[in-house]
C-alpha positions, 0 to 999 in steps of 0.5 A: 563440118566444113567438108560436109557443108561443102559436099552438100553445096556441091551436091546441088550445083544444078540449083546454084545461080551464076552469082552463087556459083561464082562465090563457090568457085572463089571459096574453093580457090581460097581453100585450095590456095590455103592448103597449098600454102600449108603444104609448102611450109612443111619441110618434108616433101609431099608427092601424090602419084598415080598408078603409072608413077606420074607425079600429080602433086608436089609441094615445094620441098619435094620439088627441090628434093627431086630437082623438078620444076612446077611445070613438070608436075603432071608429066614427070614419072617418079620411077624415071626420076629415081631408077630402082625405087619401084623395085625397092618398094616392091612395086610391080610396074607391069601390074601397076600394084604395090605388094604391101599396104604401107611402105617405109624405105630409105634410098639415095638420090644423086640428082640434083645433089647426093642425099639420103631420103626416107620415104613413107608411102601410103596407097589410097583410092581417089573419088574417081576410084583410081588408086594413087599413092601419097609419098612423104619424103624426109631428107636424112642426109645429116642423120645418115652422116651422124649415124656413119660417124657413130658407127665409126666411133663404136667400132672399138666397142664392137671389137670388145663385144666380139672379143667378149663373145669369143671368150664366152664361146671358147669357155665351154669347149676348153672346159670339156677339153680340160675334163677329158684330158684329166680322164685321159691321164687316168686312162693312161695310168690304167692302161699302164696297169693292163686295163682296156683303152676304150674309154681313152679312145672316146676321150681322144675323139671328144678332144678332137671334136672340141678342137675343131669347134675351137678352130671354127669359133676363131675363124668366124671371129677373125672373119668378122673382125678382120675384113680383107681389103676388096679385090675388085674385078668385073663379076657376073653375079649369076655365075658366082651364084651358080658356083655356090649352089653347085657346092651346096647341091649335095646338102640341098638334095639330101634334105629334099630342098627344092631350088627354083632360080628365076634369072633376068636375061642379060644380067649386068656386070658389077665390080666385086670381090668374088671370094667375099661375095661367094661367102655372102651367097653361101651364108644366105643359102645356109641360113635358108637350109637351116630355117627350112630343115628337111623339105621346103623351097628356096627361090632365088630371083634376079632383076636389074634396072639402070642403077642397081642389080637385085638378087632375092633369096626367099625360103619357106622356113620358120620365119623370123619374129619382128623382135628378132628381125631387128637384131639379126645383124648383131654379133653372136645373136642367133635364133638357131640352136647351133651356129656362131651368130656371125653369119648375117653380120659378115653378110652386112659387112661385105655388102657395105664394103661393096657400097651395096645394101641388104634387106630382110623381110620375114613373117613367122611361119611363112618364111624369109626373103633376103634381098641384095641390092648392088650398084651397077658398075659405073655408079659403083666405081664412083661410090667406091672412089668416094 
């Protein structure tokens, strides 16, 4: 009711005399002061930015969190204060538009002190019809530390879960081997009596296939549970990607999958383990192939800012449901009929070892985008030493 009453008064400004106009201005000033006091008591940071990223409003919590002073409000540009944030939010700085209606992300602030922040962003249109964005910032540094500690405490449990999964996976081929070995024994006895050997050859072929399957299960298990130490060297990620695509070119061609690569010129160098990052790229391309089957299009794009290098893999496959999306990094979880369900877990482990991040966005029936975010060489050196 207060808003509607105030709107009616504002609609008749021309009719107000000097005395009533003074009263109105004083009332507006009191309401503004009250609202600012309320916002300044909130622990979460609150920012309002325009479509250029200029901070138009900030409460005290956000000023402290971002390391800026009140006099900088109206001048400071968010994208410069937090390099890489625009890309993380899928905000197109050139087109000045956000690709999603509402965004929730976690990112790292390194100034004025190292901390992790959860961001919630909502676009809106102000009365002047200019698009602006409200950002709510929550300091989750302690929560993140607790999570990392919890992860460490759960490592042993994860090992047990992996071992249980391997035991389950090994059960079927071992049972098949046992059955066919019994058949082979009978066929050998029959052969000694002068009968044919065709069934014996079939059983041998089955045993060979099951042996290869067992070998694959064990290799994937060891790759997930016994990560190798990083052998860091200066890497051009584009060159590593080219090697992986060249290796998978025949399979892509046979399945009539179109690959479109969009590369940023002068893509930066990072510190990384070449063989492990090749495994990451291979797993992601393989997942895209299996999601699309015959036909389809795989788009790989790169970009970088002053802090991070990004590589995005987008396929036109079947997509992943929201329910499954939250479980793709779990061991032995897979939406495919074949596979071991360890591919994305290995991707996440390798990325974490590089102090890098992996994000997955997907929509059923439309496809999936996996984005890899690597810290650049200088920043990464400090992070890996911590």
